[in-house]
Kinemage of the C-alpha trace (Angstrom):
@kinemage 1
@onewidth
@group {chain A} dominant
@subgroup {mainchain}
@vectorlist {calphas} color= white
{ca met a 1} P 144.977 116.807 100.245
{ca arg a 2} L 147.199 115.827 97.324
{ca arg a 3} L 146.634 117.669 94.053
{ca ile a 4} L 147.080 116.529 90.452
{ca phe a 5} L 148.796 118.916 88.051
{ca ala a 6} L 147.666 118.583 84.454
{ca val a 7} L 151.128 118.502 82.896
{ca val a 8} L 151.673 115.722 80.393
{ca ile a 9} L 154.878 113.714 80.644
{ca thr a 10} L 156.601 113.392 77.292
{ca leu a 11} L 157.628 109.757 77.560
{ca leu a 12} L 154.370 108.533 79.104
{ca pro a 13} L 151.581 110.425 77.327
{ca thr a 14} L 148.827 108.958 79.486
{ca val a 15} L 150.462 109.789 82.826
{ca leu a 16} L 150.162 113.123 84.664
{ca phe a 17} L 152.450 114.480 87.376
{ca ala a 18} L 151.011 113.774 90.816
{ca ala a 19} L 152.232 114.744 94.278
{ca glu a 20} L 152.084 111.136 95.402
{ca gln a 21} L 150.164 108.329 93.759
{ca pro a 22} L 147.734 106.709 96.188
{ca asn a 23} L 147.565 103.012 96.807
{ca val a 24} L 144.139 101.629 95.876
{ca ile a 25} L 142.111 98.655 97.119
{ca phe a 26} L 138.727 97.423 95.919
{ca phe a 27} L 136.915 95.198 98.427
{ca ile a 28} L 134.170 93.540 96.396
{ca ala a 29} L 131.389 91.472 97.941
{ca asp a 30} L 129.585 88.850 95.878
{ca asp a 31} L 125.760 89.102 95.873
{ca val a 32} L 125.226 91.518 98.773
{ca ser a 33} L 122.459 94.127 98.767
{ca trp a 34} L 123.134 97.756 99.646
{ca asn a 35} L 121.115 97.742 102.889
{ca asp a 36} L 122.819 94.717 104.438
{ca tyr a 37} L 125.523 96.767 106.165
{ca gly a 38} L 125.232 98.493 109.508
{ca cys a 39} L 126.315 101.852 108.090
{ca tyr a 40} L 123.340 101.737 105.734
{ca gly a 41} L 120.891 101.252 108.570
{ca ser a 42} L 120.669 97.469 108.766
{ca gln a 43} L 119.653 96.216 112.186
{ca ser a 44} L 120.604 92.650 111.197
{ca ala a 45} L 124.081 93.041 109.783
{ca arg a 46} L 127.286 93.063 111.822
{ca thr a 47} L 129.838 94.974 109.746
{ca pro a 48} L 131.963 97.029 112.166
{ca asn a 49} L 134.952 97.409 109.846
{ca ile a 50} L 132.947 98.653 106.868
{ca asp a 51} L 130.975 100.906 109.233
{ca ser a 52} L 134.248 102.407 110.492
{ca leu a 53} L 135.449 103.090 106.956
{ca ala a 54} L 132.174 104.887 106.233
{ca ala a 55} L 132.347 106.929 109.437
{ca asn a 56} L 135.841 108.093 108.535
{ca gly a 57} L 135.346 108.372 104.797
{ca arg a 58} L 132.462 108.851 102.390
{ca arg a 59} L 129.275 106.774 102.182
{ca phe a 60} L 127.431 107.040 98.887
{ca asp a 61} L 123.682 106.648 99.384
{ca asn a 62} L 122.688 106.581 95.727
{ca ala a 63} L 125.228 104.325 94.033
{ca tyr a 64} L 124.013 101.976 91.308
{ca leu a 65} L 125.306 99.059 89.301
{ca thr a 66} L 125.029 98.701 85.539
{ca ala a 67} L 123.895 95.090 85.872
{ca ser a 68} L 122.754 92.948 88.793
{ca ser a 69} L 124.645 90.008 87.366
{ca cys a 70} L 128.124 88.874 88.363
{ca ser a 71} L 130.379 88.966 85.305
{ca pro a 72} L 128.598 91.790 83.406
{ca ser a 73} L 128.767 93.958 86.530
{ca arg a 74} L 132.445 93.243 87.172
{ca cys a 75} L 133.321 93.816 83.520
{ca ser a 76} L 131.600 97.213 83.727
{ca val a 77} L 133.692 98.099 86.769
{ca ile a 78} L 137.000 97.148 85.190
{ca thr a 79} L 136.340 98.833 81.821
{ca gly a 80} L 134.235 101.797 83.001
{ca arg a 81} L 131.670 100.891 80.316
{ca phe a 82} L 128.022 99.862 80.117
{ca pro a 83} L 127.347 96.137 79.617
{ca his a 84} L 126.072 96.430 76.024
{ca asn a 85} L 129.222 98.435 75.213
{ca asn a 86} L 131.272 95.484 76.457
{ca gly a 87} L 130.136 93.189 73.649
{ca gly a 88} L 129.323 89.633 74.649
{ca ala a 89} L 130.281 90.415 78.259
{ca ser a 90} L 126.842 92.017 78.625
{ca glu a 91} L 125.644 88.492 79.429
{ca leu a 92} L 126.762 86.143 82.200
{ca his a 93} L 129.919 84.087 81.546
{ca arg a 94} L 130.791 85.741 78.225
{ca pro a 95} L 134.211 87.339 77.602
{ca leu a 96} L 135.130 90.942 76.967
{ca pro a 97} L 136.260 91.836 73.439
{ca trp a 98} L 140.032 91.775 73.228
{ca his a 99} L 140.427 95.462 72.366
{ca leu a 100} L 138.765 96.903 75.485
{ca val a 101} L 141.010 98.293 78.227
{ca lys a 102} L 140.940 96.955 81.790
{ca phe a 103} L 141.933 99.944 83.897
{ca pro a 104} L 144.431 98.126 86.197
{ca ser a 105} L 146.608 97.661 83.115
{ca gln a 106} L 146.837 101.462 82.884
{ca leu a 107} L 147.892 101.634 86.525
{ca arg a 108} L 150.463 98.921 85.979
{ca lys a 109} L 151.868 100.834 83.025
{ca ala a 110} L 152.138 103.873 85.319
{ca gly a 111} L 154.269 101.959 87.831
{ca tyr a 112} L 151.707 100.262 90.060
{ca tyr a 113} L 151.963 96.724 91.375
{ca thr a 114} L 148.603 95.133 90.512
{ca ala a 115} L 147.102 92.026 92.091
{ca leu a 116} L 143.773 90.203 92.024
{ca ser a 117} L 142.941 87.851 94.873
{ca gly a 118} L 139.572 86.104 94.969
{ca lys a 119} L 136.862 86.006 92.339
{ca asp a 120} L 137.850 87.092 88.833
{ca his a 121} L 134.932 86.326 86.497
{ca met a 122} L 136.176 88.811 83.854
{ca pro a 123} L 137.414 86.717 80.925
{ca gln a 124} L 138.664 88.439 77.788
{ca asp a 125} L 139.070 87.207 74.230
{ca asp a 126} L 142.554 86.789 72.811
{ca pro a 127} L 143.359 89.215 69.980
{ca pro a 128} L 143.085 87.900 66.427
{ca glu a 129} L 146.358 86.883 64.836
{ca gly a 130} L 148.389 89.892 63.757
{ca asn a 131} L 146.931 92.249 66.368
{ca pro a 132} L 148.965 93.570 69.289
{ca thr a 133} L 148.665 91.801 72.636
{ca pro a 134} L 146.772 93.934 75.163
{ca glu a 135} L 148.661 95.401 78.108
{ca lys a 136} L 149.121 92.953 80.967
{ca thr a 137} L 146.556 93.545 83.712
{ca trp a 138} L 147.894 91.722 86.772
{ca asp a 139} L 151.335 91.187 88.251
{ca his a 140} L 149.777 88.580 90.514
{ca lys a 141} L 146.492 86.677 90.501
{ca asp a 142} L 145.114 83.942 92.777
{ca asn a 143} L 141.685 82.622 93.743
{ca gly a 144} L 141.977 83.692 97.385
{ca lys a 145} L 141.254 80.229 98.764
{ca asn a 146} L 142.944 77.721 101.041
{ca lys a 147} L 141.840 74.489 102.717
{ca asp a 148} L 140.136 76.354 105.557
{ca asn a 149} L 138.712 79.287 103.633
{ca ser a 150} L 136.872 79.139 100.329
{ca gly a 151} L 135.571 82.691 100.706
{ca gly a 152} L 138.181 84.313 98.464
{ca his a 153} L 139.915 86.367 101.175
{ca ala a 154} L 142.470 83.867 102.459
{ca asn a 155} L 145.436 85.722 100.938
{ca trp a 156} L 144.473 89.389 101.347
{ca val a 157} L 146.637 90.088 104.393
{ca lys a 158} L 149.603 88.145 103.028
{ca leu a 159} L 149.509 90.020 99.726
{ca thr a 160} L 149.292 93.337 101.554
{ca arg a 161} L 152.209 92.407 103.793
{ca asp a 162} L 154.468 90.851 101.139
{ca arg a 163} L 153.836 93.287 98.276
{ca pro a 164} L 156.870 94.852 96.548
{ca lys a 165} L 157.859 97.930 98.522
{ca gly a 166} L 158.745 101.246 96.970
{ca lys a 167} L 155.915 101.365 94.431
{ca pro a 168} L 152.174 102.069 94.709
{ca phe a 169} L 149.783 99.130 94.540
{ca phe a 170} L 146.305 98.325 93.290
{ca phe a 171} L 144.533 95.338 94.844
{ca trp a 172} L 141.310 93.855 93.508
{ca phe a 173} L 140.191 91.903 96.586
{ca ala a 174} L 137.014 90.070 95.563
{ca ala a 175} L 135.276 87.735 97.993
{ca tyr a 176} L 132.943 84.895 97.098
{ca asp a 177} L 130.885 85.970 100.117
{ca ala a 178} L 127.903 85.964 99.966
{ca his a 179} L 127.339 83.796 96.896
{ca arg a 180} L 125.345 80.599 97.299
{ca gly a 181} L 125.976 77.948 98.528
{ca trp a 182} L 126.859 79.144 101.941
{ca asp a 183} L 130.238 78.029 103.297
{ca ala a 184} L 130.844 80.521 106.128
{ca asp a 185} L 128.657 78.433 108.455
{ca arg a 186} L 130.888 75.358 108.218
{ca gln a 187} L 134.116 77.413 108.129
{ca trp a 188} L 133.175 79.701 110.997
{ca gln a 189} L 136.007 80.885 113.237
{ca thr a 190} L 135.745 82.335 116.715
{ca glu a 191} L 137.463 85.525 115.513
{ca phe a 192} L 134.356 86.345 113.472
{ca gly a 193} L 132.330 86.706 116.676
{ca ser a 194} L 129.037 84.953 117.278
{ca arg a 195} L 126.939 83.661 114.425
{ca his a 196} L 123.841 85.629 113.531
{ca lys a 197} L 120.552 84.526 115.065
{ca lys a 198} L 117.569 83.896 112.854
{ca ser a 199} L 115.304 85.664 115.312
{ca met a 200} L 117.225 88.881 114.662
{ca val a 201} L 117.333 89.003 110.848
{ca ala a 202} L 115.052 91.389 108.979
{ca val a 203} L 112.815 89.723 106.384
{ca pro a 204} L 112.042 91.922 103.340
{ca pro a 205} L 108.339 92.308 102.452
{ca phe a 206} L 108.709 90.209 99.298
{ca leu a 207} L 109.819 87.078 101.224
{ca ile a 208} L 107.956 84.736 103.595
{ca asn a 209} L 108.649 85.291 107.272
{ca asp a 210} L 109.131 81.636 108.231
{ca asp a 211} L 111.933 79.523 109.719
{ca ala a 212} L 113.226 78.296 106.349
{ca thr a 213} L 113.614 81.832 105.000
{ca arg a 214} L 115.100 83.084 108.264
{ca asp a 215} L 117.638 80.252 108.252
{ca asp a 216} L 118.520 81.191 104.680
{ca leu a 217} L 118.949 84.863 105.590
{ca thr a 218} L 120.979 83.975 108.677
{ca ser a 219} L 123.541 82.046 106.626
{ca tyr a 220} L 123.680 84.961 104.213
{ca his a 221} L 124.362 87.408 107.062
{ca asn a 222} L 127.165 85.161 108.335
{ca glu a 223} L 128.820 85.497 104.932
{ca val a 224} L 128.530 89.291 105.056
{ca thr a 225} L 130.156 89.355 108.503
{ca arg a 226} L 133.015 87.114 107.339
{ca phe a 227} L 133.646 89.481 104.403
{ca asp a 228} L 133.772 92.401 106.848
{ca his a 229} L 136.198 90.536 109.127
{ca phe a 230} L 138.839 90.118 106.422
{ca ile a 231} L 138.493 93.750 105.435
{ca gly a 232} L 139.319 94.568 109.057
{ca leu a 233} L 142.428 92.363 109.015
{ca thr a 234} L 143.645 94.041 105.825
{ca ile a 235} L 143.063 97.512 107.265
{ca ala a 236} L 145.066 96.537 110.348
{ca glu a 237} L 147.981 95.505 108.126
{ca leu a 238} L 147.824 98.812 106.245
{ca lys a 239} L 147.940 100.682 109.562
{ca lys a 240} L 150.877 98.568 110.730
{ca gln a 241} L 152.795 99.516 107.579
{ca gly a 242} L 151.858 103.195 107.950
{ca val a 243} L 150.295 103.364 104.476
{ca leu a 244} L 146.578 103.595 105.296
{ca asp a 245} L 146.434 107.395 105.031
{ca asn a 246} L 147.298 107.367 101.338
{ca thr a 247} L 145.336 104.263 100.411
{ca leu a 248} L 142.104 104.872 98.521
{ca ile a 249} L 139.652 102.129 99.468
{ca phe a 250} L 136.306 101.324 97.885
{ca val a 251} L 133.867 98.767 99.305
{ca phe a 252} L 130.974 97.640 97.107
{ca ala a 253} L 129.251 94.564 95.662
{ca asp a 254} L 128.658 93.235 92.162
{ca asn a 255} L 124.901 92.764 92.595
{ca gly a 256} L 122.069 92.313 95.072
{ca arg a 257} L 121.541 89.467 97.513
{ca pro a 258} L 120.855 86.039 95.932
{ca phe a 259} L 117.221 85.964 97.014
{ca pro a 260} L 113.899 86.364 95.188
{ca arg a 261} L 113.256 89.881 93.858
{ca ala a 262} L 116.869 90.934 94.343
{ca lys a 263} L 119.763 89.629 92.215
{ca thr a 264} L 119.291 90.358 88.460
{ca arg a 265} L 116.456 92.855 89.162
{ca leu a 266} L 116.467 96.443 87.934
{ca his a 267} L 114.850 97.507 91.206
{ca asp a 268} L 116.953 98.828 94.110
{ca ser a 269} L 117.011 95.411 95.797
{ca gly a 270} L 119.084 94.174 92.865
{ca met a 271} L 120.760 97.213 91.349
{ca lys a 272} L 121.558 99.562 94.213
{ca thr a 273} L 124.932 98.957 95.861
{ca ala a 274} L 126.568 100.020 99.062
{ca leu a 275} L 129.564 102.150 98.099
{ca val a 276} L 131.985 103.258 100.793
{ca ala a 277} L 135.145 105.246 100.058
{ca his a 278} L 137.988 105.779 102.547
{ca trp a 279} L 141.085 107.878 101.886
{ca pro a 280} L 142.311 109.874 104.893
{ca ile a 281} L 144.407 112.389 102.942
{ca gly a 282} L 142.026 112.575 99.997
{ca ile a 283} L 138.504 112.943 101.417
{ca lys a 284} L 137.256 116.107 103.104
{ca ala a 285} L 134.328 116.416 105.516
{ca val a 286} L 134.664 112.750 106.463
{ca gly a 287} L 131.609 110.984 107.771
{ca arg a 288} L 129.228 113.071 105.691
{ca pro a 289} L 127.366 110.853 103.202
{ca ser a 290} L 126.753 111.918 99.620
{ca gln a 291} L 123.246 111.810 98.173
{ca ser a 292} L 124.492 112.372 94.612
{ca val a 293} L 123.685 109.636 92.117
{ca val a 294} L 126.765 107.734 90.992
{ca ser a 295} L 127.377 104.733 88.769
{ca ile a 296} L 129.734 101.838 89.244
{ca ile a 297} L 131.357 102.770 85.906
{ca asp a 298} L 132.598 105.911 87.639
{ca leu a 299} L 135.131 103.980 89.738
{ca ala a 300} L 137.650 103.355 86.944
{ca pro a 301} L 138.067 107.018 85.898
{ca thr a 302} L 138.101 108.017 89.582
{ca val a 303} L 141.029 105.747 90.380
{ca leu a 304} L 142.968 106.628 87.251
{ca thr a 305} L 142.518 110.350 87.823
{ca ala a 306} L 143.564 110.037 91.474
{ca ala a 307} L 146.667 108.154 90.303
{ca gly a 308} L 147.538 110.859 87.790
{ca val a 309} L 146.673 108.670 84.808
{ca arg a 310} L 144.506 110.057 82.038
{ca pro a 311} L 141.401 107.839 81.611
{ca pro a 312} L 141.189 106.386 78.094
{ca glu a 313} L 138.483 107.626 75.736
{ca ser a 314} L 136.788 104.226 75.958
{ca met a 315} L 135.587 104.920 79.516
{ca gln a 316} L 131.986 106.114 79.819
{ca gly a 317} L 132.128 106.899 83.518
{ca val a 318} L 133.038 110.161 85.225
{ca ser a 319} L 135.434 110.825 88.103
{ca leu a 320} L 133.973 110.973 91.612
{ca leu a 321} L 136.820 113.091 92.977
{ca pro a 322} L 134.633 116.235 93.236
{ca leu a 323} L 132.492 114.312 95.734
{ca phe a 324} L 135.586 113.682 97.846
{ca asp a 325} L 135.957 117.434 98.266
{ca asp a 326} L 132.244 118.192 98.626
{ca pro a 327} L 129.656 115.452 99.295
{ca glu a 328} L 126.932 117.758 97.945
{ca ala a 329} L 128.583 118.201 94.554
{ca thr a 330} L 126.970 116.712 91.428
{ca val a 331} L 128.907 114.636 88.899
{ca arg a 332} L 125.935 113.213 87.004
{ca arg a 333} L 122.132 113.482 86.941
{ca tyr a 334} L 121.296 110.012 85.631
{ca val a 335} L 122.423 106.422 86.061
{ca phe a 336} L 121.529 103.573 83.697
{ca ser a 337} L 121.239 99.836 84.252
{ca glu a 338} L 120.574 96.705 82.204
{ca his a 339} L 118.941 93.316 82.642
{ca asn a 340} L 120.283 90.873 80.085
{ca trp a 341} L 120.463 87.089 80.085
{ca his a 342} L 121.449 85.511 83.394
{ca asp a 343} L 120.189 81.896 83.356
{ca tyr a 344} L 116.924 83.191 81.869
{ca glu a 345} L 115.885 85.183 78.806
{ca ala a 346} L 115.613 88.893 79.593
{ca tyr a 347} L 115.890 92.386 78.191
{ca gly a 348} L 115.252 95.329 80.496
{ca arg a 349} L 116.650 98.841 80.763
{ca ser a 350} L 116.347 101.509 83.435
{ca val a 351} L 117.255 105.082 84.244
{ca arg a 352} L 117.316 106.749 87.647
{ca gly a 353} L 117.095 110.487 88.086
{ca asp a 354} L 115.180 113.209 89.923
{ca gly a 355} L 114.301 110.721 92.663
{ca tyr a 356} L 112.558 108.273 90.310
{ca leu a 357} L 113.244 104.902 88.714
{ca tyr a 358} L 111.916 104.361 85.194
{ca leu a 359} L 112.300 100.999 83.486
{ca ile a 360} L 111.241 99.205 80.337
{ca asn a 361} L 110.823 95.462 79.867
{ca lys a 362} L 110.874 93.974 76.369
{ca arg a 363} L 110.038 90.486 77.641
{ca pro a 364} L 106.919 91.301 79.720
{ca his a 365} L 105.389 87.853 79.168
{ca leu a 366} L 108.122 86.330 81.369
{ca pro a 367} L 108.434 86.613 85.174
{ca trp a 368} L 111.485 88.172 86.820
{ca gln a 369} L 111.926 85.516 89.487
{ca gly a 370} L 115.702 85.802 89.855
{ca pro a 371} L 118.644 83.578 88.895
{ca ala a 372} L 118.556 79.794 89.064
{ca asp a 373} L 120.380 79.512 92.401
{ca ser a 374} L 117.781 81.803 93.956
{ca val a 375} L 114.953 79.754 92.432
{ca arg a 376} L 116.430 76.657 94.099
{ca ser a 377} L 116.676 78.398 97.480
{ca ala a 378} L 114.650 77.719 100.609
{ca ser a 379} L 113.357 81.282 100.412
{ca his a 380} L 111.929 80.771 96.929
{ca ile a 381} L 110.471 77.390 97.868
{ca ala a 382} L 108.716 79.025 100.825
{ca leu a 383} L 107.094 81.467 98.405
{ca leu a 384} L 106.033 78.613 96.144
{ca lys a 385} L 104.355 76.788 99.018
{ca lys a 386} L 102.137 79.808 99.675
{ca lys a 387} L 101.626 80.745 96.056
{ca gln a 388} L 97.995 79.643 95.867
{ca gly a 389} L 96.278 82.894 96.757
{ca asn a 390} L 98.130 83.512 100.026
{ca leu a 391} L 100.863 85.862 98.859
{ca thr a 392} L 100.940 89.601 99.351
{ca ala a 393} L 101.339 91.788 96.277
{ca ala a 394} L 105.038 92.220 97.101
{ca gln a 395} L 105.561 88.452 97.327
{ca gln a 396} L 103.447 87.718 94.239
{ca asp a 397} L 105.652 90.050 92.200
{ca val a 398} L 108.311 87.313 92.109
{ca phe a 399} L 105.997 85.224 89.913
{ca leu a 400} L 104.137 87.995 88.097
{ca ala a 401} L 103.584 87.328 84.377
{ca pro a 402} L 102.787 89.145 82.298
{ca arg a 403} L 104.724 91.991 83.847
{ca pro a 404} L 104.262 95.679 83.061
{ca ser a 405} L 106.308 96.741 80.052
{ca ile a 406} L 106.874 100.112 81.736
{ca glu a 407} L 107.409 100.814 85.439
{ca leu a 408} L 107.907 104.109 87.272
{ca tyr a 409} L 108.648 104.495 90.984
{ca asp a 410} L 109.158 107.307 93.458
{ca val a 411} L 112.162 105.709 95.149
{ca his a 412} L 112.144 107.970 98.194
{ca asn a 413} L 108.528 107.372 99.154
{ca asp a 414} L 108.450 103.799 97.829
{ca pro a 415} L 111.858 102.298 98.749
{ca his a 416} L 110.864 98.736 97.770
{ca gln a 417} L 109.339 99.919 94.472
{ca leu a 418} L 105.940 98.309 94.926
{ca asn a 419} L 103.659 101.105 93.652
{ca asn a 420} L 103.985 101.416 89.873
{ca leu a 421} L 103.198 105.001 88.843
{ca ala a 422} L 103.525 104.444 85.083
{ca gly a 423} L 100.510 105.847 83.280
{ca ser a 424} L 99.503 108.035 86.219
{ca pro a 425} L 98.401 111.501 84.983
{ca gln a 426} L 100.014 113.100 88.041
{ca his a 427} L 103.390 111.656 87.041
{ca ser a 428} L 103.195 111.971 83.250
{ca ser a 429} L 105.770 114.761 83.170
{ca ile a 430} L 108.530 112.820 84.941
{ca glu a 431} L 107.605 109.627 83.070
{ca asn a 432} L 107.916 111.350 79.700
{ca lys a 433} L 111.160 113.014 80.718
{ca leu a 434} L 112.849 109.824 81.877
{ca ala a 435} L 111.524 107.881 78.874
{ca ala a 436} L 113.180 110.441 76.603
{ca val a 437} L 116.447 110.307 78.578
{ca leu a 438} L 116.511 106.490 78.428
{ca asn a 439} L 115.793 106.506 74.701
{ca gln a 440} L 118.567 109.057 74.127
{ca trp a 441} L 120.995 106.893 76.114
{ca gln a 442} L 120.101 103.795 74.099
{ca gln a 443} L 120.529 105.658 70.811
{ca glu a 444} L 123.808 107.359 71.678
{ca thr a 445} L 125.440 104.261 73.196
{ca gly a 446} L 124.300 101.950 70.397
{ca asp a 447} L 122.019 99.704 72.448
{ca thr a 448} L 119.776 97.298 70.517
{ca ile a 449} L 117.267 94.546 71.217
{ca pro a 450} L 118.776 91.398 69.707
{ca glu a 451} L 116.706 89.667 67.036
{ca lys a 452} L 117.890 86.389 68.536
{ca ile a 453} L 118.092 86.583 72.317
{ca thr a 454} L 119.756 83.974 74.546
{ca pro a 455} L 117.007 81.622 75.813
{ca asp a 456} L 116.331 80.105 79.232
{ca thr a 457} L 118.860 77.455 80.196
{ca phe a 458} L 117.230 76.620 83.553
{ca asp a 459} L 113.689 75.675 84.494
{ca arg a 460} L 111.782 78.686 85.823
{ca ser a 461} L 109.909 76.702 88.470
{ca ser a 462} L 112.599 74.410 89.860
{ca gly a 463} L 115.821 76.229 88.930
{ca glu a 464} L 117.193 72.964 87.545
{ca ser a 465} L 119.304 72.919 84.393
{ca leu a 466} L 117.471 72.251 81.133
{ca lys a 467} L 120.635 70.425 79.984
{ca ile a 468} L 120.756 72.263 76.667
{ca gly a 469} L 124.079 73.977 77.213
{ca thr a 470} L 124.025 77.715 76.543
{ca pro a 471} L 122.769 78.356 73.003
{ca arg a 472} L 123.851 81.980 72.856
{ca gly a 473} L 121.848 84.582 71.046
{ca thr a 474} L 123.196 87.878 69.798
{ca ala a 475} L 124.489 90.264 72.433
{ca pro a 476} L 122.655 93.598 72.736
{ca gly a 477} L 124.344 96.343 70.763
{ca thr a 478} L 125.985 93.936 68.303
{ca ala a 479} L 124.084 95.348 65.324
{ca asn a 480} L 125.637 98.759 66.059
{ca asn a 481} L 129.114 97.481 66.998
{ca ala a 482} L 128.475 99.022 70.400
{ca asp a 483} L 131.732 97.649 71.793
{ca his a 484} L 133.429 100.307 69.632
{ca ile a 485} L 131.139 103.135 70.763
{ca asp a 486} L 132.537 105.312 73.558
{ca asn a 487} L 129.680 107.839 73.820
{ca ser a 488} L 128.360 107.806 77.392
{ca gly a 489} L 124.935 109.168 76.554
{ca pro a 490} L 123.329 111.730 78.876
{ca arg a 491} L 124.834 112.245 82.297
């Protein structure tokens, strides 16, 4: 395995000597839950290429996002920071502050060729007049689409094949699969194999097991399989070039599936992500999964450290490289997540540790039904049709209001988080401990509840636009200038 020697180069103070800098690829799915891959135990999914990477690399079984919301999650990945420490980017469709560092720019400065192909969704403000222009992030950027493929992966193989030779590369390959509305069905190719059958899909306990929901889930699974297919084509090209062994690959998603009680939720169905790492010369004991808790903000410092680049002080994550040597190592004890505005008013925070999920909700009078595209879905409509007294407790949770302001779950014994243990005398010790850890994290990272919070911009029953634009409130953390706070809080 290559080793990094901590000797600072005089002319490039952020770069360390390395035996050989690895190539790096991020394969990012859009709206795919952690358990919708074969390597994570799904009986419905068909993901042979991702499964192979896991079998010959490292599968992380307790990896968590900072936000189950597209742009805030992606901005956390690229800065290595929590959403409220990314300024306005803590909410959907808002830009990063100009002064924050996107880690591919550090790789580019260290000699990497950097390219983004597919979904970007990480806007950044221009610097005020008189301030220096931030380092360029990408040598190449495209939307990954062509006339036959709107899934974001149309150019992955071409970019891999035609990249500049003689220098390491970083590719941010971000699919639109499996974001609604589904397009894999109408763009299906025989190379993808057979389409999924609705009789074979697994229906989670919080959805209705009917034809409409199964059709919805089937189209979703087709998108997941198409994403996997283009990963396989890219891997084949890497093998053909003889560069796979020193290419560090991560496969993950920005948030949970776009179904009720998943995307935007603080529960595992929204916030837990599949995370697969593959690096033949850099991972020991391949095929052994890691049970250690890790955060998506850990990816940026991991890649920079592997490349011999010193992570900037602004990054709140921690390198995962010790877990490449030993899957049983520990790099952190706690992971933290946020629920801020995404179509609907929200403020929630959570911490995971010691096998439990603890969360607070400062808008308990409002339901957590999911984003507007989920509310418009056939799966949500099926729930609505049976809403009058015929829903199970798991299904009713989609509409529950008021909600508990505090929730506590034993995630191992309650994987769907349906049995709220908050207030239970038997669990008071762990509840008090995690409440204190979450409060410490909020204090040290400068988190705040905005006095003016961004309101609903879609109807909560129909998912239709309220046609009021987006009257933005104040981003969380603004009162403390949290975008200038680098403290990570407890780990």
